[in-house]
C-alpha positions in Angstrom: 1.8 13.3 -24.6 4.5 13.9 -21.9 5.8 17.4 -21.2 4.0 19.1 -18.3 7.1 20.9 -17.2 9.2 18.2 -18.8 9.1 15.5 -16.1 11.0 12.2 -16.4 8.7 10.2 -14.0 5.1 10.5 -13.0 3.6 9.3 -9.8 0.3 7.6 -10.6 -1.7 9.2 -7.8 -3.8 12.3 -7.0 -3.6 11.6 -3.3 -1.7 14.6 -2.0 -0.5 12.7 1.1 1.0 10.0 -1.1 2.6 12.5 -3.6 4.3 14.3 -0.7 5.4 11.1 1.0 6.7 9.4 -2.2 8.4 12.6 -3.3 10.3 12.7 0.0 11.3 9.0 -0.2 12.4 9.2 -3.8 14.3 12.5 -3.1 16.1 10.9 -0.2 17.0 8.0 -2.5 18.5 10.5 -4.9 15.8 10.8 -7.5 14.0 14.2 -7.1 14.5 15.8 -10.5 11.6 16.2 -12.8 9.1 14.2 -10.7 5.4 15.0 -11.0 2.0 13.7 -9.8 -1.2 13.3 -11.8 -2.3 16.9 -11.0 0.0 17.8 -14.0 -2.2 15.6 -16.2 -5.9 16.5 -15.4 -7.2 14.3 -18.1 -5.5 11.1 -16.9 -7.8 8.2 -16.2 -8.9 7.1 -12.8 -7.9 3.4 -12.9 -10.2 1.0 -11.0 -8.3 -1.1 -8.5 -9.8 -4.4 -9.7 -6.8 -6.6 -8.9 -6.8 -9.4 -6.3 -3.4 -8.5 -5.0 -1.4 -5.3 -4.2 0.9 -6.1 -7.1 -2.1 -6.5 -9.5 -3.4 -3.0 -8.6 0.0 -1.3 -8.7 0.7 -2.6 -12.1 -2.8 -1.8 -13.4 -2.3 1.9 -12.4 1.2 2.2 -13.6 0.5 0.6 -17.0 -2.5 2.9 -17.6 -0.7 6.1 -16.6 2.5 5.2 -18.6 0.3 4.6 -21.7 -1.6 7.9 -21.1 1.3 10.2 -20.4 4.0 8.5 -22.5 6.3 8.7 -19.4 7.7 6.1 -17.0 5.1 5.7 -14.3 5.3 4.7 -10.7 2.3 3.4 -8.8 1.7 1.6 -5.6 -1.0 -0.2 -3.8 -0.9 -0.7 -0.1 -3.0 -1.6 2.8 -3.4 -3.0 6.3 -3.5 -6.7 6.7 -4.9 -7.7 10.1 -4.1 -11.2 11.5 -7.5 -11.6 13.3 -9.3 -10.6 10.1 -7.4 -13.2 8.0 -5.3 -10.6 6.2 -8.2 -8.1 5.6 -8.9 -5.3 4.8 -5.9 -5.9 2.5 -6.5 -4.6 -1.0 -9.8 -3.2 0.2 -8.2 -1.0 2.9 -9.1 2.3 1.2 -12.8 1.3 0.9 -13.3 -1.1 3.8 -16.3 0.9 5.1 -17.8 1.2 1.6 -16.7 4.7 0.5 -13.3 5.0 -1.1 -10.9 7.2 0.9 -13.1 7.7 4.0 -10.1 7.2 6.4 -12.0 7.7 9.6 -14.9 5.4 8.7 -12.4 2.7 7.6 -10.4 3.0 10.8 -13.5 3.0 13.0 -14.8 -0.2 11.2 -11.6 -2.0 11.9 -11.6 -1.0 15.5 -15.2 -2.2 15.8 -14.4 -5.5 14.3 -11.6 -6.0 16.8 -13.4 -4.7 19.8 -13.4 -8.1 21.6 -10.1 -9.3 20.1 -7.0 -9.5 22.3 -4.5 -10.5 19.7 -4.1 -7.4 17.5 -1.1 -8.2 15.2 -1.1 -6.6 11.8 1.1 -5.6 8.9 1.2 -2.7 6.6 2.1 -4.0 3.1 3.0 -2.0 0.0 3.9 -3.1 -3.5 5.4 -0.4 -5.7 5.6 -0.7 -9.5 7.6 1.0 -12.2 6.3 0.7 -15.8 7.9 2.1 -18.9 5.6 3.5 -21.6 4.7 1.2 -24.4 7.0 1.4 -27.5 5.6 -0.4 -30.6 9.0 -1.4 -32.0 10.1 -3.1 -28.7 9.7 -6.9 -29.2 7.7 -9.0 -26.8 9.8 -10.4 -24.0 11.7 -7.2 -23.3 11.0 -6.3 -19.6 9.0 -3.1 -19.2 7.8 -3.5 -15.6 9.2 -4.0 -12.1 7.7 -4.4 -8.6 9.1 -4.2 -5.1 7.5 -5.0 -1.8 7.7 -3.4 1.7 6.3 -4.8 4.9 6.0 -3.2 8.3 4.8 -5.4 11.2 3.1 -4.1 14.3 0.0 -4.1 16.5 -3.2 -2.1 16.5 -4.3 0.1 19.3 -7.8 0.4 20.7 -8.1 4.1 19.9 -6.5 6.5 17.5 -3.4 8.4 18.5 -1.5 11.1 16.6 -2.3 13.3 13.7 0.8 13.2 11.4 -0.2 10.2 9.3 -3.2 9.2 7.2 -5.3 6.1 6.7 -4.8 3.6 9.5 -1.6 5.3 10.8 -3.3 6.5 14.0 -4.0 2.9 15.2 -0.8 1.2 14.1 2.2 0.7 16.4 5.3 -0.7 14.7 7.1 -3.6 16.4 9.6 -2.3 18.9 7.9 1.1 19.3 5.4 2.5 21.7 3.9 5.2 19.4 1.7 5.0 16.4 2.9 5.8 12.9 0.7 8.9 13.1 2.8 10.1 16.1 6.0 9.9 14.2 7.6 12.8 12.3 7.3 12.4 8.5 11.0 11.5 8.2 10.8 9.0 11.0 7.9 7.3 9.4 9.5 7.3 5.9 12.6 5.5 7.4 10.6 2.5 8.6 7.3 2.5 6.7 6.1 -0.2 4.3 5.9 2.4 1.6 9.3 3.8 2.3 10.8 0.3 2.1 9.1 -0.5 -1.2 10.0 2.8 -2.8 13.6 2.8 -1.6 14.0 -0.6 -3.3 12.2 0.7 -6.4 14.4 3.9 -6.4 17.5 1.7 -6.8 16.0 0.4 -10.1 14.9 3.8 -11.5 18.3 5.2 -12.7 18.9 2.1 -14.9 15.6 2.4 -16.7 14.6 6.1 -16.6 16.7 8.6 -18.5 
């Protein structure tokens, strides 16, 4: 397939917040040309996040979109891992309250589960994946996928603060800061975020494999 405006790399998401955030991060890392999201490919499949780890889910999405578009694909899976909840919601972060993408319900559920908990340590974790489209003549054993991981440690507030972020940003205060990630300007958040760390590391790999 490929083409839609002749991109070189497709971000395997329809989440407009993620597209904007990842585009900023990749642009700051020097890779902005011919970058597109899934809106350019309306028929692209919705890939179920059935993996048991962030890496599993990132690779599932990237492989499916690379195969569908014929382009190198970048995908990520990320979430909030709360110490008192034994690392949950983890891979279930986007659907912790039952409905996928209901940010406020997910956030409220986590706050409710921690209502009597004093120790509120947590980490944002992101695994980013780059997958090259399948090529029949490439023999087995030739590497076609890469992953990078970013982690941001912090603590959870007892009530939401800020409106600049999404997901659990309004209740997450990074270590060494007094404001939530939803109170940071986008560029400030990108500089420290789990997603920023994972994608900056991935961006270092892209020029060697995407032409």
